[in-house]
Structure formats: C-alpha cells, structure tokens
DRENDO-1510 file (C-alpha; in Angstrom, 1 decimal, always signed):
<recs>
REC; n; res; u; v; w
REC; 1; UNK; +35.1; +172.7; +162.0 .
REC; 2; UNK; +35.4; +176.6; +162.6 .
REC; 3; UNK; +36.7; +178.8; +165.4 .
REC; 4; UNK; +33.1; +179.2; +167.0 .
REC; 5; UNK; +32.6; +175.2; +167.2 .
REC; 6; UNK; +35.8; +174.9; +168.7 .
REC; 7; UNK; +35.5; +177.5; +171.0 .
REC; 8; UNK; +32.0; +176.2; +172.1 .
REC; 9; UNK; +33.9; +172.5; +172.8 .
REC; 10; UNK; +36.2; +174.2; +175.1 .
REC; 11; UNK; +33.4; +176.2; +176.9 .
REC; 12; UNK; +33.2; +174.5; +180.7 .
REC; 13; UNK; +29.3; +174.1; +182.3 .
REC; 14; UNK; +28.5; +175.1; +185.3 .
REC; 15; UNK; +25.6; +176.0; +187.4 .
REC; 16; UNK; +26.2; +179.7; +187.6 .
REC; 17; UNK; +26.5; +180.4; +184.1 .
REC; 18; UNK; +23.1; +178.8; +183.3 .
REC; 19; UNK; +21.5; +182.2; +184.6 .
REC; 20; UNK; +23.9; +184.6; +182.4 .
REC; 21; UNK; +21.9; +185.9; +179.1 .
REC; 22; UNK; +22.4; +185.7; +175.6 .
REC; 23; UNK; +24.6; +188.6; +175.6 .
REC; 24; UNK; +27.5; +186.8; +174.7 .
REC; 25; UNK; +29.0; +186.2; +171.5 .
REC; 26; UNK; +31.7; +183.6; +170.7 .
REC; 27; UNK; +34.0; +185.2; +168.2 .
REC; 28; UNK; +37.1; +184.3; +166.9 .
REC; 29; UNK; +40.3; +185.5; +167.3 .
REC; 30; UNK; +40.3; +188.0; +165.0 .
REC; 31; UNK; +37.1; +189.0; +165.3 .
REC; 32; UNK; +37.1; +189.8; +169.4 .
REC; 33; UNK; +39.8; +192.3; +168.3 .
REC; 34; UNK; +37.5; +193.9; +165.6 .
REC; 35; UNK; +34.4; +194.0; +168.4 .
REC; 36; UNK; +37.3; +194.9; +171.0 .
REC; 37; UNK; +38.0; +198.2; +168.9 .
REC; 38; UNK; +34.3; +199.3; +168.4 .
REC; 39; UNK; +33.2; +198.4; +171.8 .
REC; 40; UNK; +35.8; +201.0; +172.7 .
REC; 41; UNK; +34.9; +203.9; +170.6 .
REC; 42; UNK; +31.2; +202.4; +171.4 .
REC; 43; UNK; +31.9; +203.4; +175.2 .
REC; 44; UNK; +33.8; +206.6; +174.3 .
REC; 45; UNK; +30.5; +208.2; +172.3 .
REC; 46; UNK; +28.3; +206.8; +175.1 .
REC; 47; UNK; +30.2; +208.9; +177.9 .
REC; 48; UNK; +30.9; +211.9; +175.6 .
REC; 49; UNK; +27.4; +211.9; +174.7 .
REC; 50; UNK; +25.9; +211.2; +178.7 .
REC; 51; UNK; +28.3; +214.3; +179.1 .
REC; 52; UNK; +26.8; +216.7; +176.8 .
REC; 53; UNK; +23.6; +216.2; +178.2 .
REC; 54; UNK; +24.5; +216.4; +181.5 .
REC; 55; UNK; +26.0; +219.7; +181.0 .
REC; 56; UNK; +23.0; +220.7; +178.8 .
REC; 57; UNK; +20.6; +220.0; +181.9 .
REC; 58; UNK; +22.5; +221.9; +184.5 .
REC; 59; UNK; +22.8; +224.7; +181.9 .
REC; 60; UNK; +18.7; +225.1; +181.5 .
REC; 61; UNK; +18.4; +224.4; +185.7 .
REC; 62; UNK; +20.9; +227.8; +185.7 .
REC; 63; UNK; +24.6; +226.0; +187.6 .
REC; 64; UNK; +27.6; +227.1; +186.7 .
REC; 65; UNK; +30.4; +225.8; +184.7 .
REC; 66; UNK; +32.1; +224.8; +188.1 .
REC; 67; UNK; +28.8; +222.4; +188.4 .
REC; 68; UNK; +29.7; +220.1; +185.4 .
REC; 69; UNK; +33.6; +220.0; +185.7 .
REC; 70; UNK; +32.7; +218.0; +189.1 .
REC; 71; UNK; +30.0; +216.3; +188.0 .
REC; 72; UNK; +31.5; +215.2; +184.3 .
REC; 73; UNK; +33.2; +212.5; +185.6 .
REC; 74; UNK; +33.1; +210.1; +188.7 .
REC; 75; UNK; +34.3; +211.7; +192.2 .
REC; 76; UNK; +36.9; +208.8; +192.6 .
REC; 77; UNK; +37.9; +205.8; +190.0 .
REC; 78; UNK; +39.7; +203.0; +191.3 .
REC; 79; UNK; +41.6; +200.5; +189.3 .
REC; 80; UNK; +42.3; +196.8; +190.2 .
REC; 81; UNK; +44.7; +193.7; +189.2 .
REC; 82; UNK; +42.9; +190.4; +190.8 .
REC; 83; UNK; +45.0; +187.4; +190.4 .
REC; 84; UNK; +42.9; +184.2; +190.5 .
REC; 85; UNK; +44.2; +181.0; +190.4 .
REC; 86; UNK; +42.2; +178.6; +188.0 .
REC; 87; UNK; +41.1; +175.3; +187.6 .
REC; 88; UNK; +44.3; +174.4; +185.9 .
REC; 89; UNK; +46.5; +175.5; +188.5 .
REC; 90; UNK; +47.6; +178.8; +186.6 .
REC; 91; UNK; +47.1; +182.1; +187.6 .
REC; 92; UNK; +45.1; +184.7; +185.5 .
REC; 93; UNK; +45.4; +188.4; +186.5 .
REC; 94; UNK; +42.0; +190.2; +185.7 .
REC; 95; UNK; +41.9; +194.1; +185.8 .
REC; 96; UNK; +38.6; +195.2; +187.6 .
REC; 97; UNK; +37.4; +198.7; +188.0 .
REC; 98; UNK; +34.9; +200.7; +190.5 .
REC; 99; UNK; +33.8; +204.5; +189.6 .
REC; 100; UNK; +31.9; +206.3; +192.2 .
REC; 101; UNK; +30.3; +209.5; +190.4 .
REC; 102; UNK; +29.6; +211.4; +193.3 .
REC; 103; UNK; +28.9; +211.2; +197.1 .
REC; 104; UNK; +27.4; +214.5; +197.8 .
REC; 105; UNK; +24.0; +213.0; +198.9 .
REC; 106; UNK; +25.0; +209.7; +200.6 .
REC; 107; UNK; +26.8; +206.7; +199.7 .
REC; 108; UNK; +27.2; +205.5; +196.1 .
REC; 109; UNK; +25.6; +202.9; +194.8 .
REC; 110; UNK; +25.6; +201.0; +191.5 .
REC; 111; UNK; +26.0; +197.2; +190.1 .
REC; 112; UNK; +29.1; +195.0; +189.2 .
REC; 113; UNK; +29.3; +193.7; +185.6 .
REC; 114; UNK; +31.6; +190.6; +184.4 .
REC; 115; UNK; +31.9; +191.3; +180.7 .
REC; 116; UNK; +34.9; +190.4; +178.0 .
REC; 117; UNK; +34.1; +194.2; +176.7 .
REC; 118; UNK; +34.3; +196.2; +180.1 .
REC; 119; UNK; +36.1; +199.7; +179.6 .
REC; 120; UNK; +36.8; +202.3; +181.9 .
REC; 121; UNK; +34.4; +204.4; +179.8 .
REC; 122; UNK; +31.8; +202.6; +179.7 .
REC; 123; UNK; +32.1; +202.2; +184.0 .
REC; 124; UNK; +32.7; +206.0; +184.3 .
REC; 125; UNK; +29.2; +206.7; +182.3 .
REC; 126; UNK; +27.3; +203.7; +183.8 .
REC; 127; UNK; +28.1; +205.4; +186.8 .
REC; 128; UNK; +26.6; +208.6; +185.9 .
REC; 129; UNK; +23.6; +207.2; +185.2 .
REC; 130; UNK; +23.5; +205.7; +188.1 .
REC; 131; UNK; +23.6; +209.4; +190.2 .
REC; 132; UNK; +20.5; +209.9; +187.5 .
REC; 133; UNK; +18.4; +207.3; +188.2 .
REC; 134; UNK; +18.9; +207.8; +192.1 .
REC; 135; UNK; +18.2; +211.4; +191.8 .
REC; 136; UNK; +14.7; +210.9; +189.7 .
REC; 137; UNK; +13.9; +208.9; +192.0 .
REC; 138; UNK; +14.9; +210.7; +195.5 .
REC; 139; UNK; +17.3; +207.7; +196.6 .
REC; 140; UNK; +19.8; +208.8; +199.1 .
REC; 141; UNK; +22.7; +207.6; +197.0 .
REC; 142; UNK; +25.3; +208.7; +194.8 .
REC; 143; UNK; +25.8; +206.6; +191.3 .
REC; 144; UNK; +28.4; +203.9; +191.5 .
REC; 145; UNK; +29.5; +201.0; +188.9 .
REC; 146; UNK; +31.9; +198.7; +188.7 .
REC; 147; UNK; +33.1; +195.7; +186.3 .
REC; 148; UNK; +35.6; +192.8; +185.9 .
REC; 149; UNK; +36.9; +192.3; +182.2 .
REC; 150; UNK; +36.4; +188.5; +181.8 .
REC; 151; UNK; +34.2; +186.3; +180.0 .
REC; 152; UNK; +32.5; +184.3; +182.4 .
REC; 153; UNK; +31.1; +182.0; +180.0 .
REC; 154; UNK; +34.4; +180.2; +179.6 .
REC; 155; UNK; +35.1; +180.1; +183.7 .
REC; 156; UNK; +34.0; +177.4; +186.2 .
REC; 157; UNK; +32.1; +177.9; +188.7 .
REC; 158; UNK; +35.0; +178.3; +191.3 .
REC; 159; UNK; +36.6; +180.4; +189.0 .
REC; 160; UNK; +34.0; +182.8; +189.0 .
REC; 161; UNK; +33.6; +182.5; +193.4 .
REC; 162; UNK; +37.3; +183.3; +193.0 .
REC; 163; UNK; +37.1; +186.4; +191.1 .
REC; 164; UNK; +34.2; +187.5; +192.7 .
REC; 165; UNK; +36.1; +187.3; +196.0 .
REC; 166; UNK; +39.2; +188.8; +194.7 .
REC; 167; UNK; +37.0; +191.6; +193.1 .
REC; 168; UNK; +36.0; +192.5; +197.1 .
REC; 169; UNK; +39.3; +191.9; +198.6 .
REC; 170; UNK; +40.7; +194.6; +195.9 .
REC; 171; UNK; +38.3; +197.2; +196.9 .
REC; 172; UNK; +37.3; +196.3; +200.2 .
REC; 173; UNK; +39.0; +199.6; +201.5 .
REC; 174; UNK; +36.3; +202.2; +199.4 .
REC; 175; UNK; +33.1; +199.9; +199.5 .
REC; 176; UNK; +30.5; +199.3; +202.8 .
REC; 177; UNK; +27.1; +200.3; +203.9 .
REC; 178; UNK; +27.8; +203.7; +204.2 .
REC; 179; UNK; +29.9; +204.1; +201.8 .
REC; 180; UNK; +29.2; +202.2; +198.2 .
REC; 181; UNK; +27.0; +199.8; +197.8 .
REC; 182; UNK; +27.4; +197.3; +194.8 .
REC; 183; UNK; +24.1; +195.3; +193.3 .
REC; 184; UNK; +24.3; +192.1; +190.1 .
REC; 185; UNK; +24.6; +193.6; +186.7 .
REC; 186; UNK; +25.8; +192.2; +183.3 .
REC; 187; UNK; +26.8; +188.2; +184.0 .
REC; 188; UNK; +26.3; +188.6; +187.7 .
REC; 189; UNK; +23.9; +187.3; +189.9 .
REC; 190; UNK; +22.6; +186.6; +193.0 .
REC; 191; UNK; +25.1; +183.9; +193.5 .
REC; 192; UNK; +27.8; +185.9; +192.8 .
REC; 193; UNK; +26.2; +188.8; +195.1 .
REC; 194; UNK; +26.5; +186.0; +198.2 .
REC; 195; UNK; +30.2; +185.2; +197.4 .
REC; 196; UNK; +31.0; +188.7; +197.5 .
REC; 197; UNK; +28.9; +189.7; +200.6 .
REC; 198; UNK; +30.7; +186.4; +202.5 .
REC; 199; UNK; +34.0; +187.8; +201.4 .
REC; 200; UNK; +33.3; +190.8; +202.9 .
REC; 201; UNK; +31.9; +190.0; +205.9 .
REC; 202; UNK; +35.1; +187.8; +206.5 .
REC; 203; UNK; +37.6; +190.8; +206.1 .
REC; 204; UNK; +35.4; +193.1; +208.3 .
REC; 205; UNK; +35.0; +190.6; +210.5 .
REC; 206; UNK; +31.2; +191.2; +211.0 .
REC; 207; UNK; +27.9; +190.4; +209.4 .
REC; 208; UNK; +26.9; +193.2; +207.0 .
REC; 209; UNK; +24.4; +192.3; +204.8 .
REC; 210; UNK; +23.8; +195.8; +203.9 .
REC; 211; UNK; +26.7; +195.7; +202.2 .
REC; 212; UNK; +25.5; +194.3; +198.7 .
REC; 213; UNK; +22.1; +194.2; +197.2 .
REC; 214; UNK; +20.6; +191.9; +194.7 .
REC; 215; UNK; +21.4; +188.6; +197.3 .
REC; 216; UNK; +19.6; +185.7; +197.7 .
REC; 217; UNK; +16.5; +185.9; +200.2 .
REC; 218; UNK; +18.1; +183.6; +202.6 .
REC; 219; UNK; +20.8; +185.7; +203.1 .
REC; 220; UNK; +19.0; +189.2; +203.0 .
REC; 221; UNK; +17.9; +189.6; +199.3 .
REC; 222; UNK; +14.3; +191.2; +199.0 .
REC; 223; UNK; +11.2; +189.9; +197.4 .
REC; 224; UNK; +10.7; +190.8; +193.8 .
REC; 225; UNK; +14.3; +192.3; +193.0 .
REC; 226; UNK; +14.6; +189.9; +189.8 .
REC; 227; UNK; +11.7; +191.5; +188.1 .
REC; 228; UNK; +11.7; +194.5; +189.3 .
REC; 229; UNK; +13.6; +196.6; +186.5 .
REC; 230; UNK; +10.9; +194.2; +184.1 .
REC; 231; UNK; +8.2; +195.6; +186.4 .
REC; 232; UNK; +9.2; +199.0; +186.3 .
REC; 233; UNK; +9.5; +199.2; +182.2 .
REC; 234; UNK; +6.2; +198.1; +182.3 .
REC; 235; UNK; +4.7; +200.8; +184.6 .
REC; 236; UNK; +6.6; +203.1; +182.4 .
REC; 237; UNK; +4.9; +202.2; +179.6 .
REC; 238; UNK; +1.7; +202.1; +181.1 .
REC; 239; UNK; +2.2; +205.6; +182.8 .
REC; 240; UNK; +3.2; +206.9; +179.5 .
REC; 241; UNK; +0.5; +205.6; +177.0 .
REC; 242; UNK; -2.1; +207.1; +179.5 .
REC; 243; UNK; +0.1; +210.4; +178.8 .
REC; 244; UNK; -0.7; +210.0; +175.0 .
REC; 245; UNK; -4.3; +209.2; +176.0 .
REC; 246; UNK; -3.8; +205.4; +175.3 .
REC; 247; UNK; -4.7; +202.3; +176.9 .
REC; 248; UNK; -1.4; +199.9; +177.2 .
REC; 249; UNK; -3.7; +196.7; +177.0 .
REC; 250; UNK; -5.1; +198.1; +174.1 .
REC; 251; UNK; -1.6; +198.5; +172.2 .
REC; 252; UNK; +0.6; +196.3; +170.5 .
REC; 253; UNK; +4.1; +195.9; +171.5 .
REC; 254; UNK; +7.4; +194.8; +170.3 .
REC; 255; UNK; +10.4; +193.8; +173.0 .
REC; 256; UNK; +14.1; +193.5; +171.0 .
REC; 257; UNK; +16.2; +191.3; +173.9 .
REC; 258; UNK; +14.7; +188.2; +175.8 .
REC; 259; UNK; +17.0; +188.1; +178.6 .
REC; 260; UNK; +16.6; +188.7; +182.4 .
REC; 261; UNK; +14.8; +192.4; +181.6 .
REC; 262; UNK; +13.1; +191.1; +178.1 .
REC; 263; UNK; +11.6; +188.2; +179.4 .
REC; 264; UNK; +10.1; +189.7; +182.7 .
REC; 265; UNK; +8.5; +192.8; +180.4 .
REC; 266; UNK; +7.0; +190.1; +178.0 .
REC; 267; UNK; +5.8; +188.2; +180.8 .
REC; 268; UNK; +4.5; +191.0; +183.0 .
REC; 269; UNK; +2.7; +192.7; +180.0 .
REC; 270; UNK; +1.2; +189.1; +178.9 .
REC; 271; UNK; -0.2; +189.0; +182.3 .
REC; 272; UNK; -1.8; +191.9; +182.1 .
REC; 273; UNK; -3.3; +191.1; +178.7 .
REC; 274; UNK; -1.5; +193.5; +176.5 .
REC; 275; UNK; -0.5; +191.7; +173.2 .
REC; 276; UNK; +3.3; +191.6; +172.3 .
REC; 277; UNK; +3.7; +190.7; +168.9 .
REC; 278; UNK; +7.4; +191.2; +168.3 .
REC; 279; UNK; +10.6; +189.7; +170.5 .
REC; 280; UNK; +14.0; +189.2; +169.9 .
REC; 281; UNK; +17.6; +187.4; +171.2 .
REC; 282; UNK; +21.0; +187.4; +170.1 .
REC; 283; UNK; +20.5; +185.1; +167.0 .
REC; 284; UNK; +17.1; +186.4; +165.5 .
REC; 285; UNK; +14.0; +187.8; +166.1 .
REC; 286; UNK; +10.4; +187.1; +165.4 .
REC; 287; UNK; +7.1; +189.1; +164.6 .
REC; 288; UNK; +3.8; +187.9; +164.3 .
REC; 289; UNK; +0.9; +191.3; +164.0 .
REC; 290; UNK; -1.8; +188.8; +165.7 .
REC; 291; UNK; +0.4; +187.9; +168.7 .
REC; 292; UNK; +3.2; +185.9; +170.1 .
REC; 293; UNK; +3.1; +183.0; +172.3 .
REC; 294; UNK; +4.7; +184.5; +175.2 .
REC; 295; UNK; +3.8; +181.4; +177.6 .
REC; 296; UNK; +5.4; +179.1; +175.0 .
REC; 297; UNK; +8.6; +181.3; +174.5 .
REC; 298; UNK; +9.5; +182.2; +177.9 .
REC; 299; UNK; +9.2; +177.8; +178.8 .
REC; 300; UNK; +11.2; +177.0; +175.6 .
REC; 301; UNK; +13.9; +179.8; +176.4 .
REC; 302; UNK; +17.3; +178.5; +177.1 .
REC; 303; UNK; +19.6; +179.4; +180.0 .
REC; 304; UNK; +20.8; +182.3; +177.6 .
REC; 305; UNK; +17.6; +183.2; +176.7 .
REC; 306; UNK; +17.7; +182.0; +173.3 .
REC; 307; UNK; +14.3; +181.2; +171.4 .
REC; 308; UNK; +14.5; +182.1; +167.9 .
REC; 309; UNK; +16.6; +178.7; +167.0 .
REC; 310; UNK; +14.9; +176.7; +164.5 .
REC; 311; UNK; +11.5; +178.4; +164.3 .
REC; 312; UNK; +10.3; +179.4; +161.3 .
REC; 313; UNK; +10.0; +183.2; +159.6 .
REC; 314; UNK; +12.9; +184.4; +161.8 .
REC; 315; UNK; +14.0; +187.8; +161.1 .
REC; 316; UNK; +16.5; +189.8; +162.1 .
REC; 317; UNK; +16.8; +192.5; +165.0 .
REC; 318; UNK; +17.2; +195.2; +162.4 .
REC; 319; UNK; +14.2; +194.3; +160.7 .
REC; 320; UNK; +12.0; +194.1; +164.1 .
REC; 321; UNK; +12.8; +197.5; +164.8 .
REC; 322; UNK; +11.3; +199.3; +162.0 .
REC; 323; UNK; +8.4; +196.8; +162.5 .
REC; 324; UNK; +4.6; +198.4; +163.1 .
REC; 325; UNK; +4.1; +198.4; +166.6 .
REC; 326; UNK; +2.4; +200.9; +169.3 .
REC; 327; UNK; +5.3; +200.5; +171.3 .
REC; 328; UNK; +9.2; +199.6; +171.0 .
REC; 329; UNK; +10.6; +198.6; +174.2 .
REC; 330; UNK; +14.4; +198.1; +173.6 .
REC; 331; UNK; +15.6; +195.8; +176.1 .
REC; 332; UNK; +19.0; +194.6; +174.7 .
REC; 333; UNK; +22.0; +196.3; +173.9 .
REC; 334; UNK; +23.1; +200.3; +173.7 .
REC; 335; UNK; +23.2; +202.1; +170.5 .
REC; 336; UNK; +20.4; +199.9; +168.7 .
REC; 337; UNK; +18.1; +203.4; +167.3 .
REC; 338; UNK; +20.4; +205.2; +165.5 .
REC; 339; UNK; +20.0; +208.0; +163.0 .
REC; 340; UNK; +20.2; +205.6; +160.5 .
REC; 341; UNK; +16.6; +203.9; +161.8 .
REC; 342; UNK; +15.0; +206.0; +163.9 .
REC; 343; UNK; +13.5; +207.7; +160.5 .
REC; 344; UNK; +12.0; +204.2; +160.0 .
REC; 345; UNK; +11.0; +203.5; +164.1 .
REC; 346; UNK; +6.7; +203.0; +163.3 .
REC; 347; UNK; +5.7; +203.0; +167.4 .
REC; 348; UNK; +4.6; +205.7; +168.9 .
REC; 349; UNK; +6.2; +205.3; +172.1 .
REC; 350; UNK; +9.9; +203.8; +172.5 .
REC; 351; UNK; +10.1; +202.9; +176.3 .
REC; 352; UNK; +14.0; +202.0; +176.7 .
REC; 353; UNK; +14.9; +199.0; +178.9 .
REC; 354; UNK; +18.5; +198.7; +178.0 .
REC; 355; UNK; +20.7; +200.8; +178.8 .
REC; 356; UNK; +21.9; +203.4; +176.4 .
REC; 357; UNK; +19.8; +201.9; +173.4 .
REC; 358; UNK; +19.1; +205.3; +171.7 .
REC; 359; UNK; +21.9; +207.5; +170.4 .
REC; 360; UNK; +21.7; +211.3; +170.5 .
REC; 361; UNK; +20.9; +211.6; +167.1 .
REC; 362; UNK; +18.0; +209.3; +167.0 .
REC; 363; UNK; +16.6; +210.6; +170.6 .
REC; 364; UNK; +16.3; +214.2; +168.6 .
REC; 365; UNK; +14.7; +212.4; +165.2 .
REC; 366; UNK; +12.2; +210.6; +167.2 .
REC; 367; UNK; +11.2; +213.6; +169.0 .
REC; 368; UNK; +11.6; +216.0; +165.5 .
REC; 369; UNK; +8.6; +212.7; +164.8 .
REC; 370; UNK; +6.5; +213.2; +167.8 .
REC; 371; UNK; +7.4; +209.6; +169.1 .
REC; 372; UNK; +7.5; +209.8; +172.7 .
REC; 373; UNK; +10.9; +208.4; +174.3 .
REC; 374; UNK; +11.2; +207.5; +178.5 .
REC; 375; UNK; +14.3; +207.3; +178.9 .
REC; 376; UNK; +16.6; +204.2; +180.3 .
REC; 377; UNK; +17.2; +206.8; +183.5 .
REC; 378; UNK; +13.8; +206.4; +184.5 .
REC; 379; UNK; +12.1; +203.2; +182.6 .
REC; 380; UNK; +14.7; +200.9; +183.6 .
REC; 381; UNK; +15.0; +202.1; +187.2 .
REC; 382; UNK; +13.0; +199.5; +188.9 .
REC; 383; UNK; +16.3; +197.7; +189.7 .
REC; 384; UNK; +18.1; +200.5; +191.8 .
REC; 385; UNK; +14.8; +201.6; +193.7 .
REC; 386; UNK; +14.0; +197.6; +194.8 .
REC; 387; UNK; +17.6; +197.4; +195.8 .
REC; 388; UNK; +17.6; +200.7; +198.0 .
REC; 389; UNK; +14.4; +198.7; +199.3 .
REC; 390; UNK; +16.6; +195.1; +200.3 .
REC; 391; UNK; +19.5; +197.9; +201.9 .
REC; 392; UNK; +16.5; +199.9; +203.8 .
REC; 393; UNK; +15.4; +196.4; +205.1 .
REC; 394; UNK; +18.9; +194.9; +205.6 .
REC; 395; UNK; +19.2; +198.1; +207.6 .
REC; 396; UNK; +16.4; +197.5; +210.0 .
REC; 397; UNK; +15.9; +193.9; +210.1 .
REC; 398; UNK; +12.9; +194.5; +209.2 .
REC; 399; UNK; +12.0; +192.3; +206.0 .
REC; 400; UNK; +8.6; +193.1; +203.5 .
REC; 401; UNK; +6.2; +191.2; +201.4 .
REC; 402; UNK; +6.7; +191.2; +197.6 .
REC; 403; UNK; +3.2; +192.8; +197.3 .
REC; 404; UNK; +4.4; +195.5; +199.4 .
REC; 405; UNK; +7.8; +195.5; +197.6 .
REC; 406; UNK; +5.3; +195.8; +194.3 .
REC; 407; UNK; +3.6; +198.6; +195.8 .
REC; 408; UNK; +6.1; +200.8; +196.9 .
REC; 409; UNK; +8.1; +200.6; +193.3 .
REC; 410; UNK; +4.6; +201.4; +191.7 .
REC; 411; UNK; +4.4; +204.7; +193.3 .
REC; 412; UNK; +7.7; +205.8; +192.9 .
REC; 413; UNK; +7.6; +204.9; +189.4 .
REC; 414; UNK; +4.5; +207.2; +188.7 .
REC; 415; UNK; +5.6; +209.6; +190.7 .
REC; 416; UNK; +9.0; +209.9; +188.9 .
REC; 417; UNK; +7.6; +209.5; +185.3 .
REC; 418; UNK; +5.2; +212.5; +186.3 .
REC; 419; UNK; +8.0; +214.7; +187.5 .
REC; 420; UNK; +10.3; +214.0; +184.1 .
REC; 421; UNK; +6.4; +214.6; +182.0 .
REC; 422; UNK; +6.6; +218.2; +183.9 .
REC; 423; UNK; +10.0; +219.1; +183.4 .
REC; 424; UNK; +9.7; +218.1; +179.7 .
REC; 425; UNK; +6.5; +220.2; +179.4 .
REC; 426; UNK; +7.6; +223.7; +181.7 .
REC; 427; UNK; +11.6; +224.1; +179.8 .
REC; 428; UNK; +10.2; +222.3; +176.5 .
REC; 429; UNK; +12.6; +220.2; +176.0 .
REC; 430; UNK; +12.4; +215.8; +175.1 .
REC; 431; UNK; +12.3; +213.4; +177.8 .
REC; 432; UNK; +15.6; +212.4; +178.2 .
REC; 433; UNK; +17.2; +215.8; +178.8 .
REC; 434; UNK; +14.2; +216.3; +181.1 .
REC; 435; UNK; +15.1; +213.5; +183.3 .
REC; 436; UNK; +18.9; +214.6; +183.7 .
REC; 437; UNK; +17.7; +217.6; +184.5 .
REC; 438; UNK; +15.3; +215.9; +187.2 .
REC; 439; UNK; +17.9; +213.4; +188.6 .
REC; 440; UNK; +21.3; +216.1; +188.6 .
REC; 441; UNK; +19.4; +218.8; +190.1 .
REC; 442; UNK; +19.7; +217.3; +193.6 .
REC; 443; UNK; +23.7; +216.6; +193.2 .
REC; 444; UNK; +24.3; +220.2; +191.7 .
REC; 445; UNK; +22.3; +221.3; +194.7 .
REC; 446; UNK; +23.7; +219.1; +197.5 .
REC; 447; UNK; +27.2; +220.3; +196.7 .
REC; 448; UNK; +26.3; +223.8; +196.6 .
REC; 449; UNK; +25.0; +223.2; +200.0 .
REC; 450; UNK; +28.3; +222.1; +200.8 .
REC; 451; UNK; +30.4; +224.5; +200.1 .
REC; 452; UNK; +31.6; +222.5; +197.0 .
REC; 453; UNK; +31.2; +225.0; +194.4 .
</recs>
C-alpha cells in the first residue's frame, strides 16, 4: 500500500471536516518536506513582492520613506504555542500567529487559517493585504491575520474545537471588538468561529458577538456572508467587463478552483446566465467551449470541492489556465499565473478571486499585452465587506435581510472598482498598483495626522 492510501486510511471523519475545501493534498513525509521548503520560499516571495508594490504606491503618492518603513511590516506580531489534549490522551503543541498590520484607522480585522503550511511570512503578507482591502473599501479597520500550523483533515471535531479555544485563550489579550476582530479563512468555518466566540465570552465573562465575524446566523452572523466573496468577484467581473465595453452575460468564463469561493462564483455566474466553459479542482480540470453543466457539477461536488474524479476528458489545471476564454478567474492558490504561462493566457480579463494568484512578473506581462487584471485586494474583498456588515449589526443589535446585505455589497464593490480604475488612468499604472495606491493612502494619511511620521 502506498503512502497516500495508507495516510487516507488513518484520517478520522468528523462533521467539521466536511466543510473544508479541496486545497489539502495528502503527501508522504518526503513530499511534505519538499512542499514545506517550497511553501516557505513562496511565502517569502509573496511578502517581498507585496512590500515592493506598497513602496511603489507610496512613492507615487508622494509619501516619504518613513511612511513605508512603518507600513512594510505589521505593527505587532504575536507568536503563540497552544497545547491541545488529543483524542488519544496525548498532548500536542501547535504554533499559532496573529499579525496586526496597522491600527492607525481603527481596530484590525482579518481571518484565521488552519493549515499545515502556515508561515509567519505568509501571515505578515496577508495582514498587509487586509489593510489594503479595508482602505480600498473605506472600512474603519486596519489589516489583521492569524494562522495555526496544523492539518485539520487529520483531526477530529473535538480536537479542532480544543485547538480553536486554545488559540483564543492564547491571543485574548490583543483581540476584541475594538482591538482586532477575527474571521474565517482557509480550513476554518462558522462552527470554528462559534467555538472561538464562546471561548472569548467565557474569558471576558460577558457576551461579545462583535468579537468575531463569520458566525452562524443564530449567534449573530450575517445573511449572505458565506457567498460574499464569490458575489463580490462576480460583481467585479461585471464592472470590469463594462469598462472594456462588454456585457458579462455575453462572455465565456473559466474558473480555476471549485472550493468555497470558486463554487459560489460558478453558481452566481450560472444564475446570471453567464456561460462557464472551464472549472478545476485539486485533481484536474474540465473544459467545454460550449459551456459546462454548472448545476450538475455543483450537485456532484464532494465535501472537498472535487468534481473531476472519474470524468472523461479531464485536463490539468495548467492546461486550463491557457485555454481560450474571455474572462479568467483564478480562485485556487497563489502563484498560478507566472512569467512562464502569462504570455499564453488567452483571456481579455483576469479577475483574481484567490489571494496572490498572479506574480509580479506575470502582472507586468499581462499589462503589456493589454489584458485587464482586477487584483485580489479589490476583487475578493466581498468577504471582509460583509464581515464589516456583521460587526456593525452586532454592535447595533439590528439585523439586516440578505437582500439588503447584497445591495450594500454591490454598491461598495462598484465604488471600489471605479476608484481603482480612475487611479490607474490618472497615474498611468496597472490595476494592481492603482489598488495598492487607493488602499494604502488612508493609512499613510492617518499616521501623519496622528503624528506617527
């Protein structure tokens, strides 16, 4: 029996694991070591490239180097060690992080991911991206991000609960509804948020639903939160298509990734009458220039977002990315569009649903080829926008309908796209640089007004 099959036999099923996406690939020990080294290098690259664009954005806006020095790294970072009693009665110690990029405007805000490849560099970069999203969407937050190095697919629901509660206990002094507001991220969900919310309320000895967002509806969650990122991506695609003089409903779309975000994007596009001609999961991809049966695929999608297993004519993710289409939506992992394949991208519009799917070199290549790229910090910010709505509703004790949430999100997405496009035209820069300029400017101005720089 090979390592992969043996490992799969060891996995313990639990209700919580069924909601995790397809991104996890079970590997043998040697594969994990190689993957870990590659991930660490990739995380470092993502942080460095993020810092480069932040520096360029601040320079174009006329801010001096002191502003960049304060914004190139998180204002504070907490590393914690979390002991968890496992089901076999042994104690395992996990490493967790919480990064708070800037609180110049307000409390920090950002998700918590459970993933075996979490690194400090990745958490730093993600906290900066969260600041940018908040700045672009005029949210009264700075960016925050958290992560725990773990593999939730090898853990029972009880073990995941203990880990979630242990993390909250470890970071409780620096988080809170007016300090730092967590949310779901990779391999975490509404149930995990519910456990964290309960633990924080126990520690503080009062009920505090505004401490965390992405909660179940019965505990103060917001309608529309689960689909918010996907809906925001579709709205961004529609508005960008308008800028190109096109009607999204007449265009053909490829979606790389069929997890939580990708599947919602596909579902909403299908409901809007848009033809989706390509989708992929962790195992492969499907492509039909006449359109795929999205409703059928959504029904057959398993708990990890896998739909390609056993289907004929499956191609690779790499092949899918360069297939002919009008709109390409990378909704899987980082660094998918690179200098190697960017010259072969056949889409006229790329909308980033994933975080960091396009490298800086690839961004330049796409720009030179007159391919419009809507960057992640704009396109996938629907999640943090509706998280803000949830926080507002929790603080007010007044809850909105899903229709009202969707309408408010649509207005914010349209405004954000318009601001970014105008900045790109005014400064003659690509959309990524323009988005960074729009997003970082409020933090630079706030720091100056506070007298920090």
